[in-house]
C-alpha positions as CSV (number, residue, x, y, z in Angstrom):
1,X,-15.5,-2.5,-32.1
2,X,-12.9,-1.6,-34.7
3,X,-9.2,-2.8,-35.1
4,X,-7.9,0.1,-32.9
5,X,-10.3,-0.9,-30.1
6,X,-9.2,-4.5,-30.3
7,X,-5.5,-3.6,-30.4
8,X,-6.0,-1.4,-27.3
9,X,-7.8,-4.2,-25.5
10,X,-5.1,-6.7,-26.4
11,X,-2.5,-4.3,-25.1
12,X,-4.4,-3.6,-21.8
13,X,-5.2,-7.3,-21.0
14,X,-1.9,-8.3,-19.3
15,X,-2.0,-5.4,-16.9
16,X,-5.7,-5.8,-16.1
17,X,-5.2,-9.5,-15.6
18,X,-2.5,-8.8,-13.0
19,X,-4.7,-6.3,-11.2
20,X,-7.6,-8.7,-11.2
21,X,-5.6,-11.5,-9.6
22,X,-4.2,-9.0,-7.1
23,X,-7.7,-7.7,-6.2
24,X,-9.0,-11.2,-5.7
25,X,-6.2,-12.0,-3.3
26,X,-6.8,-9.0,-1.1
27,X,-9.4,-10.9,1.0
28,X,-6.7,-13.4,2.0
29,X,-4.3,-10.8,3.5
30,X,-4.0,-11.0,7.3
31,X,-4.8,-7.3,7.7
32,X,-3.7,-5.9,11.0
33,X,-3.2,-9.3,12.5
34,X,0.3,-8.6,14.0
35,X,-0.1,-5.1,15.3
36,X,2.4,-4.3,18.1
37,X,4.1,-7.7,17.9
38,X,7.9,-8.0,17.4
39,X,8.8,-7.8,13.8
40,X,9.7,-11.0,11.9
41,X,12.9,-10.9,9.8
42,X,10.8,-10.8,6.7
43,X,8.8,-7.8,7.9
44,X,11.9,-6.0,9.0
45,X,13.5,-6.6,5.6
46,X,10.4,-5.2,3.9
47,X,10.5,-2.1,6.1
48,X,14.1,-1.6,5.3
49,X,13.4,-1.9,1.5
50,X,10.7,0.6,1.8
51,X,12.7,3.3,3.6
52,X,15.8,2.6,1.4
53,X,13.7,2.8,-1.7
54,X,12.0,6.0,-0.6
55,X,15.4,7.6,0.0
56,X,15.4,7.6,3.8
57,X,18.1,4.9,4.4
58,X,19.1,6.6,7.7
59,X,15.6,6.2,9.2
60,X,15.4,3.8,12.0
61,X,12.5,1.3,12.2
62,X,10.4,2.1,15.3
63,X,8.0,-0.5,16.4
64,X,4.9,1.0,17.9
65,X,3.6,-1.2,20.7
66,X,0.1,0.1,21.3
67,X,-2.8,1.8,19.7
68,X,-2.3,5.1,21.5
69,X,1.2,5.4,20.0
70,X,0.0,4.4,16.6
71,X,-2.9,6.8,16.7
72,X,-0.7,9.6,17.9
73,X,1.9,8.9,15.2
74,X,-0.8,8.7,12.4
75,X,-2.7,11.8,13.5
76,X,0.5,13.9,13.8
77,X,1.8,13.2,10.3
78,X,2.4,16.4,8.5
79,X,1.4,15.8,4.9
80,X,4.2,18.1,3.8
81,X,6.9,15.9,5.3
82,X,9.7,14.8,2.9
83,X,8.6,11.2,3.1
84,X,5.0,12.0,2.1
85,X,6.3,14.2,-0.8
86,X,8.6,11.3,-1.9
87,X,5.7,8.9,-1.9
88,X,3.6,11.4,-3.9
89,X,6.4,11.7,-6.5
90,X,6.6,8.0,-6.8
91,X,2.8,7.7,-7.2
92,X,2.7,10.4,-9.8
93,X,5.5,8.6,-11.8
94,X,3.7,5.3,-11.5
95,X,0.4,6.8,-12.6
96,X,2.1,8.4,-15.7
97,X,3.7,5.0,-16.5
98,X,0.4,3.2,-16.0
99,X,-1.3,5.6,-18.4
100,X,1.3,4.6,-21.1
101,X,0.0,1.0,-20.7
102,X,-3.7,1.6,-20.0
103,X,-6.3,4.0,-21.1
104,X,-7.6,6.4,-18.4
105,X,-10.8,4.5,-18.3
106,X,-9.1,1.1,-17.8
107,X,-6.8,2.5,-15.1
108,X,-9.9,4.0,-13.3
109,X,-11.6,0.6,-13.6
110,X,-8.6,-1.2,-12.2
111,X,-8.3,1.2,-9.2
112,X,-12.0,1.0,-8.5
113,X,-11.8,-2.8,-8.5
114,X,-8.9,-2.7,-6.0
115,X,-10.7,-0.2,-3.7
116,X,-13.8,-2.4,-3.7
117,X,-11.9,-5.5,-2.9
118,X,-9.7,-4.1,-0.2
119,X,-12.1,-1.9,1.8
120,X,-14.3,-4.5,3.3
121,X,-11.7,-7.1,4.4
122,X,-9.5,-4.3,5.9
123,X,-12.5,-2.8,7.7
124,X,-13.5,-6.2,9.1
125,X,-10.0,-6.9,10.2
126,X,-9.7,-3.5,11.8
127,X,-12.9,-4.2,13.7
128,X,-11.5,-7.4,15.1
129,X,-8.2,-5.7,16.0
130,X,-10.1,-2.9,17.7
131,X,-12.0,-5.4,19.7
132,X,-8.9,-7.4,20.7
133,X,-7.1,-4.2,21.7
134,X,-10.2,-2.6,23.3
135,X,-9.6,0.4,21.1
136,X,-12.6,2.7,20.5
137,X,-10.9,5.6,18.6
138,X,-12.9,5.6,15.3
139,X,-10.5,8.2,13.8
140,X,-7.5,5.9,14.3
141,X,-9.4,2.9,12.8
142,X,-10.3,5.0,9.8
143,X,-6.6,6.1,9.3
144,X,-5.5,2.5,9.4
145,X,-8.1,1.3,6.9
146,X,-7.3,4.3,4.7
147,X,-3.6,3.4,4.8
148,X,-4.4,-0.2,3.7
149,X,-6.5,1.1,0.8
150,X,-3.8,3.5,-0.2
151,X,-1.1,0.8,0.0
152,X,-3.3,-1.5,-2.2
153,X,-3.7,1.2,-4.8
154,X,0.1,1.8,-4.8
155,X,0.8,-1.9,-5.1
156,X,-1.7,-2.2,-8.0
157,X,0.1,0.7,-9.8
158,X,3.4,-1.2,-9.5
159,X,1.8,-4.3,-10.9
160,X,0.4,-2.4,-13.9
161,X,3.8,-0.9,-14.5
162,X,5.4,-4.3,-14.2
163,X,3.9,-5.3,-17.6
164,X,6.8,-3.2,-19.0
165,X,9.8,-5.6,-18.9
166,X,12.1,-2.6,-18.0
167,X,10.2,-1.9,-14.7
168,X,11.1,-3.9,-11.6
169,X,8.0,-4.1,-9.3
170,X,9.7,-6.4,-6.8
171,X,12.1,-3.8,-5.6
172,X,9.7,-0.8,-5.7
173,X,9.1,0.9,-2.3
174,X,5.4,0.5,-2.8
175,X,5.8,-3.3,-3.1
176,X,7.7,-3.3,0.2
177,X,5.1,-1.1,1.9
178,X,2.3,-3.4,0.8
179,X,4.4,-6.4,2.0
180,X,4.2,-4.9,5.5
181,X,0.4,-5.1,5.4
182,X,0.8,-8.7,4.2
183,X,2.8,-9.3,7.3
184,X,-0.2,-8.0,9.3
185,X,1.4,-4.7,10.2
186,X,0.4,-1.0,9.7
187,X,3.3,1.1,8.3
188,X,2.2,4.4,9.9
189,X,4.9,6.6,8.3
190,X,8.3,8.2,8.4
191,X,8.6,11.1,10.8
192,X,12.0,12.6,11.3
193,X,14.5,9.8,11.5
194,X,11.9,7.1,12.5
195,X,9.8,4.8,10.4
196,X,6.8,4.1,12.6
197,X,5.4,0.6,12.2
198,X,2.5,-0.8,14.3
């Protein structure tokens, strides 16, 4: 290992440490524990921060009250909708910022760690929620778990970028979206003028 390698490692350690702590905490999130319940003020505030930050301040928060509504909303999302495109632009920007702070290999390692740590707890929680709701639609369960994995990746990108003192992860829409999962919700997506949250 030469001086350049050591310098790179030293530069990458703060971001990798943040992601490692985040990944270890993923098992403690109450994944899908409050589906269909009335929103707490904290969850409502996170939902509003997400839609405001994404540029859809006029969207209304729509609480989905059962699995059929959530499955229908998730399965009918057009991946060319403006909200999806806005998320993709944010993800692309965060990835570019992250690659200024980490090597491509380190970023891939961090994202793999997050995927490994989120998948199993989210699947287990979804199995429990499915049992409680008597829901047998495997496609809807996979969509919900996939949304949790995606949100964890997005949140990890914000944490990596937060090692730059000029970047504010707290107010980023992806932090707010992940917060909704921390509240036990499933933010299904923005369609038209509604932000569907189960």
